[in-house]
N, C-alpha and C positions, 0 to 999 in steps of 0.2 A: 654518717654521710660527713665528708670532710667540708665543713662550710669555710668561709673566708676567714673566719674569726680562729679557726682552729689552725689553719694552713700560717695565718698569721703569727699566730704565738710559737710555732714551730720556726717560723723563719727569724723573729726575734730573739730568738732563745739561740739559734744558731750563729746569728751574728754577733752577739754576747758573749758566746763561748767560745767558738771556735778560733784556737790559735795557729794552726796549721805543725803541732809539735804533739798534740794529745788527742787521743780517742774522745768526741762528744758524745754524749747519751742524753737525749731530749726524753722527756717523759711528758705528756699531755692527757688530761681527763677526755676521755671518748665517752658520749651521751648514750649509742648506741650500744646492743647487744651483739656481739661478735656471732657471726652466722657459723650454724654447725657446719655448714658446707664449706667453709676455710679447707679444714683439713682433706677433704675429697678434692679440694683443687689442688692444694698442694700435693698430693699425693699423685694425682694423675699429671700434675706438671713435672713430675721428677725432681721437684725441690728439695734441699735438705732444710729438715725440720726438727724441733725438738719439742714434745708436749709433755704437760707434766700437769698432774690434778691432785689435790687432798678435798676430795668433797668434804668430809667433816670440818676442814676449817675454812671452805668457800676461800678457797689458794687453788688458782688455775693460771697457767700462761702458756703460749704457742711462741715458740723463737723460730724466725723464718730467716734461711739463709746466713752467710759467713762475710764478716770483715776483717776477721783474724782468727786464724787455725794454731790450735796447739795439737800437733800429731806426733808421736813420740812412741818409737818401737826399741824394744832391747832392753839391755842391762840399764839400770838406774832411772828408769822413765819418769818418777817422780821426782826426783832432782833436776833432770833436766827438764820437764815441764815447770817447775819451780823458776830455773834458770830463764827460759825463755819468756814470760813474763813481768819479769824484776822490773824492768825499766819502763815498763809502760804507765803512761799518763793517762789519767780519765778526767775529764771536765765534764759535769753533770747539774741538771737542775732539780736532781729528786728533792733535796733539804726542802725546796719552796713548796712542795706537796707534801712534805713530812712523810715521805717513803723512804726508807733504807730496804726494804724487803724485796728490791727489785734484781732479778738474776743478770748478771754479766757474762758469765761464761757458764755455758752448758754442756754437757755431755756425761762421759764418764771414762772408768778404768776397767780394761779385764781382768778376770780372777787371776791369770799369771800371764807374763809374757807371751806370745801367742803368733807373732805377724807371718808365719809360714803356712798357719791353715787357711785353706781356700774357700771354707763356710764364711769363715769371718773377716775376707780379707778386705772388707770395704771400710773395717775401721782397723785404727791405729791401737796400740797398746795403752795407751794416753791418749784420748780424742774428746777435745773440747773445743767450743768456738763463741766469739763472739758475734751474735747475731746482728742483722743490719734490722732486720724489725722484731720487737714484741707485742704479743696482743695478751695483757695482763689484767686479769681480775681478781681482785682482793676484797672480802668482805662486800660483794655486790654491789662494786664500783670498778668502772672499768678505765682502761689507761692503754695508750698505743705509746711506744717506748721506740726512737729513732736513735739507731747508732750510727755515727759517721767516723770512717778513718781518716787519719790526719791529714791525706792528701785529697780532701775533699773540697767541692766549689759550688758555688750556688747552682751552677749546671747540675751537679750531682744533686743538691735538694730537689730540684724541680724532678729529675727522676725517679725520685725515692717517691715524690707524690703520684707519679703516674703508678707507680707498680704498688703502691700500697692500695690505690684504687681497687685495681684489678683483684688484689687477694680479699680486701674488704666485700666485694659485690661478686662473689664467683657465681659463673655461670653453671657451673656443674652441680649437680644435685647426686646425692648419694641414696641408694637402695637401701632399703631396710634389712636385708638379708644377712645373717652371720654365714659362715664358710661352707662350701661344699667340698667334699674330701675323698681322697682315696687312703689308706693307710698304705704306707711304703715298709715299714718293718714293727716289731714288737707287738701292737696291738692283735693281729690275726694269729700270732703264734705266741700264745701268753706262757704255755708251758715251757717252751723252748728257751724263752725270756727270764721265766724262774730261773731255770737251770743255770743258764750264763751268769745271774745275778747273785744267785747262791753259792755259786764257785768264787766269784769275787770278794763275796763277804766272807768266806770261810778262809780266804788268803789274807784278808785283812786281819781275822781274828787269831790267825797263827802268827801274824806280824805283834800283835796286842799282846799274845800270850807270851811272847818273848822278850817284853818289855821294851820294844822298839818304838810303841807310840801306846798310849791312852785313848785315845780317840782318831780315829780316823771318817772322815767325811765322803761317801761315796754317793755319786750320782748316776742317774740314768736320763738316755736320752731316748724319745720317740720321733717318728719322722712320718708325714702325711705330705700326701701331693695334693696341692688344690686344684679342682677341677674347671673351677672358671676364673675369673677374674673377681677381685672383692673390694670392699670398701672397707678403710679402716674405720671411720664414724660408727657404726652400728657394733663394730669390736670394744672401742673403748666406752661408748654408752653402756653396753652389755656389763664390762668391769665395775665402771662406776656405779651402776645400780646394785650389785651385787657385793663387791668390797668397800663399801664408804669409807672405812679406818684404814684403807691401803693406799699406798703412791700408787697411782695410776699412771704409767709412763710410755712413750714412743719415741725412738729415736732413728729419725730415717734420714741415711746416708747411702747415695747412688743408687745399687740395685737392691740393697737390706733393709728391713726395719724390726727394729728390736723393739719388743714391748713386755709390758707384764702390768703386776697387781701385788706390789711387794708388802709384806705387814712389818718389815722389819726396818726401822731407823739404824743406818751406820751412825751417823752424825748430824745433831743441828746444831749449829753455831751462831748464837745471837746474843747482843749485849752483854760481850764479855764472858758469855757461859757456854758449854758445849754439853749436849745430852746424846744419850745414846739407848737404843733398847738392847735389851739382853733376850734372845727368845730363842729357848732351845726346850725338847720334848713336845711330844705332840699326840693328839687322840682324837678320834672322828666325835664329830657332833650326835647328841641323842636324837631318835625321833620325837620323844615328848621331854618336858620338862625335867621331870623325874630322872628319864635317862641319861638326860645331857649331866643334870648334877650330881648323878652317880658316876658319870666318865670323869667329869672334872676333879671330882674327889680322889678317884683312882690316881689320876694325873698327878694330883699333888701330895699323895701318898706314894709314890713310885721311887724306890731310892735309885733306879737306874736314871730315869729323868731329872729326877732333883740334882743328881751328882753330874749330870751334863749341863743342866742350868747354870750350876756354881760353877764349873770350870769357865763358862763363858761371861759369867759376872766375874769373877776374878782377873781375866783376861782384862776386860774392859778397864776395870777399876784401877788394874797396876799401869796400865797403858796411860791412864789420864793422870796418874801420881806423876807422871813425865814431865806433865806442864802445867800441873794444878795443885795447889796445897790443901785443896778441900772438896773432898770426892764425896757425893752424897747419894745414897741408895737404902733401901729397905731390905734387911736381914734373909727375909723371905720372899720366894716369887706369889704372884697371883696368877690367876686366869685371864687369858686374853682369848675371849668368845669372835672367831670370825665366821663367815657362812659355812663354809664347809669343815673346819678344822678348829679345835682348841690348842693353844699353847702355855707353855710357864712363860710367864715374863714378868722382867724388872726394869723399871727405868731409872737409869745413871745418870747423874750431874756433875759437874765441875766448875769450880770458877777459875778460869784462865789467869795464869799470872804472869805473862806477858805477850809481846806479838810474836805469835808463831803465822807462818805462812800455812795457807791451806793445805800445799802438799807434804810440811811436816807431820800435820796432825793424821793427815791420811795415811802418811807412812807407818805411824805408831799403831793406828787402830784395826788396819785392814790387813789381811784375814782373820777373822775372828776364828775361835772356837768350832762356833755355830755352823762354820761353812767350808772350813779346811779340818781343823783337829788339833791334838796335843799331842807333844809340842808341834807347832805347824811347820815347821822347816823338814821333819821327818813324815808328817801326815801328807805334805805337798808332795813329796818325792814318790810316796806309797800311791797318792791319787794319780801321779803322772804314768805311775807303773801299771795300775788295775785299771784307769778307765781308758776304753776305746776311742771316745769321743773327744772333742775339744770344747771345752767349756766356755769359751770366749770370754763373752760379758756376763754369762749367767754365772753367779755367786760372787760378782765384782762390784764395782763401785757404779750408781748413777744418780745424775744431779744437778745442782749450780751452786755457784758462788759467786760473789763479788768483792770489790775492793773496800768494802765497810764495814768487813769483820761479820759478815753476815750468808750463812751458806746453809745447805741442807742436801743430805745424802741418804738414799737408801741403800741397803743391799739389793742387789738384782736378783732376787729370786722370783719364785712362782713366775716364771718368764719364758719368752720363746722367740726365736727369731725367723723371719720369713724372707726367704731369698731364693728369687728364680722359679717361684710356686711351689717351692717344699717350704712346710713347715717344721721347725726343729722344736720341740718343746724340752723341758728339764726339770728335773727334780732328784733332791737327794735326801740323806739322813745319816746321822750319826752312827757308827759303829763303835759300840765299845763292849767290853768282856761282859758276855752275858747275852749279846744280842742274839737274836732270832731272824736266821735271813728271810725268811718267809712273813714275819710280821714286819720285817724292814721293807719288803717288796709292797706289803699293802698298804705302807707308810707312804710309799712314793705314789703310788696310785691315788692316794687321797689327797696330795699335794697335786700331782698332776690336773686332776681335774678342775682345778681352779682357771688354768688356761685352757683346757680343752674343751670346756664348756662354750667355749664359742664357737665350736664346730655344729653344723648344723644336723638336726634330728636326734640326738641323742647324747646321754653321756658316756663316754668313750669307756670310762671303768666305772664299774658297779663296785661300791664297797659296802 
């Protein structure tokens, strides 16, 4: 509840901080738990929101509405994004609460510029916003964050209180069901899909044999028609329960919701350090511990997968060398086990040697060979030639940042888009010399199950 004491704290902070020239951000401890029906309320009310959960770190937030947008399409999208926020000034009370891990901007970047595709046209190529409200939970402590534009007034403050009361106490209740669906393509004709995929993989292998690339990451799209209305809450709860070590996210804008459970950290920036995951090479989980360990050992001893992993590690380490004098990582990968898949994994850390804008850093480290290929410019061109679908946010960047040099971004894989009762799910894998088209098809099926497990009745793909 918004008690008089709570409201007075916000008012006092607003009066002390607001100067009419800067965006004002006020964080206040909130003693109650946030209702799970908040997202249902936001979804039904057509509100823009961004939800982010890291279950294993007890970190979760929902960013609601927008007071400032970064919406850039076309060439030089990251440079233009950086220029748009360069002159922003922020006044806040975060230090009083010893909080620096408060998101200010939330959103993402598409895999590549893609403004003309109708499926993804609700989002810009670089698409970020400063939310009006943030419901934030860190280490089992809850906070409400209010962000005010520089033309706010005391009347604005009163309107904020009225609006947040309706958000915190939603009348909407969410049913517990997952999604009912009808397949539109791919699943009902797997043999046809395998043939199409094999042809594309063989074309990629021809380019690799000619020395035009060492690796090309190809992806698949499968589409489902949703038979009825759905609730986002059980979908996200399902992903949170199954993928506790992943980034669970959902970005709602206009008629689209992009969501997923990504296992891959693109970058975490904190206290002058940057770190990333190198995640390449995949194999299924075993039905017993013995089988599981045997599969893990085979992955660790697979020259093909080790080479793929090394390419990703080298790319990230070289990227970090552009803005760091100290890059730290173990020479050999280890196994990272997820609910339905195992990966080769290397954690890479670096000490930043200067003050860099967030978009400067993102420009250096994305896209990695794990989602694009080697060399990335050739691989990107071949991806555009070979893939019939638009990736949009899939394999792009999703996350948050603030002006206190704190940020976290995931690679937007194991993800899907819902738009106008169609669900588009995506998965990809790296094609290198020696890749077998059927094996790679099976790998995409394994990865698709992470998202398609939200569909009612059955796993779509049995591996």
